[in-house]
Structures are given as C-alpha cells and as structure tokens.
C-alpha positions in Angstrom: 1.5 13.8 8.0 -0.1 14.3 11.4 -3.6 14.3 10.1 -2.9 9.6 9.9 -2.0 10.2 13.3 -5.3 11.7 13.7 -7.5 9.0 12.8 -5.1 6.1 14.2 -5.4 7.5 18.0 -9.4 7.9 17.4 -9.1 4.2 16.6 -6.9 3.7 19.6 -9.3 5.7 22.2 -12.1 3.2 21.7 -10.1 0.0 22.4 -10.4 -1.1 26.0 -6.7 -0.9 27.4 -6.8 -4.2 28.6 -6.7 -5.5 25.2 -4.4 -3.1 24.0 -0.9 -4.4 23.7 1.5 -1.7 22.1 5.4 -1.8 21.7 4.9 -5.7 21.7 6.8 -7.1 18.6 5.3 -10.8 17.4 7.9 -13.5 16.8 5.3 -16.2 15.2 2.3 -17.8 14.8 1.1 -21.4 14.7 -1.8 -23.4 14.5 -2.9 -25.7 17.1 -6.0 -28.2 16.5 -9.3 -27.6 18.4 -10.1 -31.2 20.5 -14.0 -30.3 19.3 -12.3 -30.8 15.4 -13.4 -27.3 14.8 -11.3 -24.7 13.0 -7.6 -24.6 14.8 -6.5 -22.0 16.9 -3.7 -19.7 16.7 -0.3 -19.9 19.5 0.5 -15.8 18.9 4.2 -15.8 20.4 6.2 -12.5 21.8 9.4 -11.6 21.3 9.3 -11.5 25.5 8.3 -14.8 25.3 4.5 -14.9 26.1 2.4 -17.0 24.3 -1.2 -16.0 23.9 -4.1 -18.2 21.8 -6.8 -16.8 19.8 -9.0 -18.3 17.9 -8.5 -15.9 14.6 -5.6 -13.7 14.1 -5.3 -10.8 11.3 -1.9 -9.9 10.1 -2.2 -6.3 9.4 1.3 -5.6 8.6 3.8 -5.7 5.7 3.8 -8.7 3.6 7.6 -8.7 4.5 6.9 -8.8 7.8 4.0 -11.7 7.6 6.4 -14.0 6.1 8.4 -13.3 8.8 5.9 -14.2 11.7 4.9 -17.0 9.3 8.4 -18.7 8.9 8.6 -18.8 12.5 5.5 -20.8 13.4 5.3 -22.6 10.4 4.8 -21.5 7.2 3.1 -23.5 4.3 4.0 -23.5 0.8 1.5 -21.4 -0.8 1.8 -18.5 1.9 5.3 -18.4 0.7 5.0 -18.7 -2.5 2.0 -15.8 -2.6 3.5 -13.3 0.2 6.6 -13.9 -1.2 5.9 -12.1 -4.3 5.5 -8.7 -2.8 8.8 -6.1 -2.9 9.2 -3.1 -0.6 11.5 -0.8 -1.1 13.2 2.3 1.2 11.9 5.3 0.9 12.7 9.0 2.6 10.7 11.7 2.8 12.4 15.2 3.6 10.2 18.2 5.0 11.9 21.7 4.0 11.3 24.6 1.9 14.2 24.7 -0.9 12.6 25.7 -3.9 15.4 24.0 -5.6 13.4 20.9 -5.6 10.6 22.4 -7.4 10.6 23.5 -11.3 12.1 26.0 -12.2 9.3 27.5 -13.7 7.0 29.0 -10.9 4.1 28.0 -13.6 5.0 24.7 -13.9 4.1 23.8 -10.1 1.8 21.6 -8.7 0.6 19.6 -5.8 3.0 16.5 -7.1 6.0 17.7 -9.1 7.7 14.4 -10.3 11.6 14.3 -10.4 14.4 12.4 -12.1 17.7 12.6 -13.4 18.8 12.9 -17.0 20.5 9.3 -17.1 18.4 6.4 -15.4 20.2 5.1 -12.2 20.2 1.3 -11.2 19.8 2.6 -8.2 16.5 4.6 -9.0 14.9 1.7 -10.2 11.6 1.1 -8.6 11.5 4.7 -7.0 9.8 7.4 -6.7 11.8 11.0 -6.3 9.1 13.7 -6.2 8.5 17.0 -4.4 4.9 17.9 -3.0 3.5 21.7 -2.7 2.1 21.4 1.0 0.8 24.7 0.4 -1.6 23.5 -1.6 -2.3 20.4 0.0 -2.9 21.0 3.1 -4.0 24.9 2.5 -1.1 26.9 3.8 -1.1 30.0 3.0 2.6 30.6 1.3 2.7 34.5 2.2 2.1 33.3 6.4 4.4 30.3 6.3 6.4 30.2 3.1 7.0 27.1 0.7 6.3 24.0 2.4 7.6 21.0 0.6 7.8 17.6 0.9 10.2 15.6 -1.3 10.4 11.8 -1.6 13.7 10.6 -2.1 15.4 13.7 -2.9 18.2 13.9 -6.0 20.3 15.7 -4.3 20.7 17.6 -0.4 18.0 20.4 0.1 20.0 23.3 1.9 20.5 22.2 5.4 19.3 25.4 7.3 15.9 24.5 4.7 15.4 21.3 6.3 13.1 20.5 9.1 12.4 17.1 9.5 13.2 13.4 8.2 11.5 10.1 8.0 11.9 7.0 6.2 9.0 4.6 5.2 8.6 1.0 3.3 6.7 1.4 0.2 5.6 -1.9 -1.9 6.3 -2.3 -5.1 3.1 -2.6 -7.1 4.6 -4.4 -9.8 3.0 -7.5 -12.2 4.3 -9.7 -10.1 2.5 -8.0 -7.2 -0.2 -7.8 -8.7 -0.4 -11.3 -9.5 0.1 -11.9 -5.6 -3.1 -10.2 -5.0 -5.1 -12.0 -7.3 -4.0 -14.8 -5.3 -4.4 -13.4 -1.8 -7.9 -15.5 -1.6 -6.1 -18.8 -1.7 -4.2 -17.8 2.1 -6.7 -15.9 3.2 -8.6 -17.3 6.9 -7.2 -20.6 5.9 -6.0 -21.9 9.1 -7.5 -18.9 11.4 -5.2 -16.1 9.4 -6.3 -13.4 7.7 -4.1 -10.3 5.7 -5.0 -6.9 5.9 -2.9 -4.1 4.3 -2.5 -1.0 1.9 -0.3 -3.2 -0.1 -3.1 -5.8 -1.0 -4.6 -3.0 -3.4 -2.8 0.5 -4.6 -1.1 1.1 -0.6 -3.0 4.0 0.3 -4.3 4.8 3.3 -8.0 4.1 2.3 -6.7 0.4 1.0 -5.5 -0.3 4.3 -8.9 0.6 6.5 -10.7 -1.4 3.5 -8.6 -4.8 3.7 -8.6 -4.6 7.3 -12.2 -4.0 7.5 -13.5 -6.8 4.8 -10.6 -9.2 7.2 -13.1 -8.5 10.1 -16.0 -9.0 9.1 -14.9 -11.9 7.4 -14.2 -14.0 10.2 -16.5 -16.7 10.8 -16.8 -19.7 13.1 -17.9 -22.0 11.1 -16.4 -21.3 7.7 -12.6 -22.0 7.2 -12.9 -19.7 3.8 -13.0 -15.9 2.6 -15.7 -16.4 -0.5 -16.7 -12.8 -0.4 -13.3 -11.8 -1.3 -13.0 -14.9 -3.5 -16.2 -13.4 -5.4 -14.9 -10.0 -5.6 -11.6 -10.6 -6.6 -11.8 -13.6 -9.0 -15.3 -12.7 -10.9 -15.7 -8.7 -10.0 -19.3 -9.1 -10.3 -20.6 -6.2 -8.3 -19.8 -2.6 -7.2 -19.4 -3.5 -3.4 -18.0 -6.4 -1.5 -20.3 -8.7 0.0 -20.0 -9.3 3.9 -21.5 -12.2 6.2 -23.6 -10.9 8.9 -22.8 -13.9 11.5 -19.6 -11.7 12.8 -18.5 -8.2 12.6 -21.1 -6.4 10.1 -20.4 -2.4 9.3 -23.4 0.2 8.8 -22.3 0.7 4.9 -21.0 -0.9 2.0 -17.5 -2.0 1.8 -15.9 -0.5 -1.4 -12.2 -1.2 -3.0 -11.0 2.2 -4.1 -11.8 1.1 -7.8 -15.3 0.6 -7.7 -16.3 2.9 -10.0 -14.4 0.4 -13.0 -16.2 -2.5 -11.7 -18.9 -2.3 -15.2 -16.0 -1.7 -17.5 -14.1 -4.7 -16.1 -16.9 -7.3 -15.9 -15.9 -9.7 -19.1 -12.4 -9.0 -19.0 -10.0 -12.2 -17.7 -7.1 -11.2 -15.3 -5.1 -13.0 -17.9 -5.8 -9.4 -19.9 -4.1 -7.2 -17.1 -1.5 -9.4 -16.7 -0.5 -9.0 -20.2 -0.8 -5.0 -20.2 1.7 -5.3 -17.3 4.3 -7.1 -19.1 3.7 -4.6 -21.8 4.0 -1.6 -19.6 7.3 -3.7 -18.1 8.6 -4.0 -21.6 8.6 -0.5 -22.6 10.1 0.5 -19.3 13.0 -1.9 -19.4 13.4 -0.9 -23.3 14.2 2.4 -23.6 11.0 3.3 -25.4 10.1 5.4 -22.2 13.0 7.7 -22.3 12.6 8.3 -26.2 8.6 9.3 -25.5 9.9 11.4 -22.6 12.7 13.3 -24.9 9.6 14.2 -27.5 7.4 14.7 -25.5 9.9 17.4 -23.7 10.9 18.8 -26.8 7.2 19.2 -27.9 6.4 21.0 -24.7 9.4 23.3 -24.9 8.2 24.3 -28.9 4.9 25.1 -27.1 6.2 26.9 -24.2 8.4 29.2 -26.3 5.3 30.0 -28.4 3.0 31.0 -25.4 6.4 32.6 -24.1 6.4 31.2 -21.1 9.8 29.1 -21.6 
C-alpha cells in the first residue's frame, strides 16, 4: 500500500511550496464574471473562510465531494443530474496473516481470491469480498515473512493476533448508472471554468485517475469553454489515443485510456448497445440466475477435482 504514496510524494516534491495547500478543506466554488466578457473566473472558498480567485479549477476528488462543493456555491441542474448518478460504498481493508480467509485447498490460492457467503446478504450488495495474496503480488517470500494477506470486507474477523492494520476506503460503484454518467461527463467538463478528474470516470484504478487528471490539465484553454477532446473520444471512440490541444499544457506522450486496445472492436457500436448489455447483466444478477450458474459451476469443478484427485 506504500507504493502509491511513493509516486504521490514524488509529484508533491515538484510543486512549489507556496502553491501547495495541504489539510485545507474546500467549502465551495462559485463563478464570477470577467469585466472583459471572457470565461468566468472561479472563487474558491475554504472551510477557514479564505477566498481565492482562480481562472480555472479542477475538482480532482470523488464525485460526492464535488457535489457538496458545487452545491455550496451554486450547482447547475446538469451538474446535479450527472454527478448524482455516481454512487460510492465504504470498504474496509485488513492486513493480516490468517489463512482461514483463503481457499481451504492451497492449490486454489491465487493473487486475488474472491469470497462469498452461502446465501446472499443484502448488506453486501455492491460490495466486493476478496483476499489478496501479497506474497505473490509484492514478491515477499512466504518462507521469510509468512503469509501476508489483505482482505477487503472480510466475511468474518481474522484472528486478533494476526491483524497488522486496518484501513477504510470509499470506492465508486461502477454500475449501469455510473457508465451512463461517464458517457455524459463531457456535457459539464470545462463548461464554466470547472473541470473534473478522478478514477471514477473510468474503471477506478490509479492509472484512470492519472489519465483523467492529465486530460483535464491539458484541456484547459483561455479561449474555449468546452472540452472537444473529451467529447470526441467519449462519444465517437474514433482513435486509439486522446487528442490534446497545444495551447496550454502538452505532455511528451499520447494520452491513452486503459482500454485503448479495445477501440478497434468498439468502432461502429453505439453506446446504447453497452447500456442494454449493462441492463442485461443487472437482470442476471438480480434474478438469481447468477447463483444457479455458480452452483452448477461449483458442482462441475467438484467432479473435475475428484477425478484429478485434488479435492
């Protein structure tokens, strides 16, 4: 978990100290018109009561935090409608060495081991339960360190003497509504000198957060108040990389989303197709078919395991 702190600290080291404001919660953002008729400026208000005027603000935070900030300063109907479609849930990660939260058969151990209850529980809808084998993921020899596991939302408590730490996180629920909102983000990106960045705009990974932040920074323009680069990529999926303008910030490489290798297969396919596919998966999840398929699959694997002598 420390590796993400490493690259964050590397970035912070490059920022001028006088421009870096840490532990300074933002209360609201609101627009103020320019006397020359250009793009509006943004007044950012902090919890301490300080007000700072900027030419542009990027809300690189969770969508629910962005909603609170915007609501305190005069949110638009479109911003409210789109951003409120993203939902979040609270998850707990436990660092431990209790192998009871891994598959009973050692041969079934993998880097990511999904856990479940015999019967579905309403409290766990939309939540992932899994144990990550950090020995393999971080190249930590078990012979030297013992089993090192990180379990997300453990279904039962690990032994107390085997727990090394706990952390709580908020993760985006990337359901059908979220995908629809992602496809509509271009409608509010950069429309009033405010842009949005975050991993929730794609798959929720660190790379997605980095890409969205870089795209937001590269799309800031003094003369344009729209974000055509995002519109072109999101709506048409017409290229393998995301075009950026050269009037402000320009990286020394092409910006690509994590799924750029899927662009060729997606060309000519409308967004409505993926929406219908999403609704189909939601129906399969809610109708109980998933449990039936899981039961049949488990029986099949049990029989195969019996024949192979690994049960």
